[in-house]
N, C-alpha and C positions, 0 to 999 in steps of 0.2 A: 438078811439083816445088816450084813457088812456094807452092802451097797447103799442102803438107806443112811447109815452113819456117814459114809463118804460123801453122799449127796448133801446131807445136812451140814457137814463141815465146809464144803465148797460154797454153799449158800451163805453161811456165816462170814466167810472170808470176803465175799462180794459185798455184803451189807456193811461191815465195819470198815470205814476208811482207814488206811494206814497213813500215819504222819511221817513225812520225809524230813530229814535233817539237812541243814545247810552246812557247807564247809567254808570256814573263814580262813583264808590263807594270809598269813602275816608276812611282813618283810623280814627275810633272813631268819625266820623262826618256824616252829612247828605249826601244824594246822589245828584249828579248833573246830569241833563239831557241836552243833546245837541248832535250835530253831531261832532264826534272826527275827527280832520284833521290830519291824520297820516303823510301826506307828509310835513306838516309844523312843526310837533313835532320833533324837534331835540334837543339833549342835555337834560337838566333837565326840560324843559317846555312841557306840554301836552296841545296843543291848541284844543279848541272846539268852535263850533258856537252854540249859544243859542238864542232861539226866545223870544221876549218880547211881551207884550200885544198889542202894537201898530202895530204889524205885521213886524217889522224890526228884524234883527238878529244882535247879538253882537259877536265879536270875542274876546274870553276870553282864559285864560290859567291858569293852576294849576301846581305847582311843582310836578314832578313825584314821589318824595319821600313821598308825602301825599296820593298818589293813591294806593289803595289796589288791585283793579282789575276793568276791563271795561267789561260791558255786551253789546253785539251788538244786 
């Protein structure tokens, strides 16, 4: 029975895709983590979605002039 549960758990992990987070590195500041929304990021604003402890996600932005680089 235990092997069936383990097999079922492994199948579920393979079926559900995991969403990765991007790391936004700012000039002379801390790193920000979240999912960068490239399609909404127009002009000087780089939009990203960040998760909070309650399970919700916030839509935030940072000026592009403060961003050094983004790690996917």
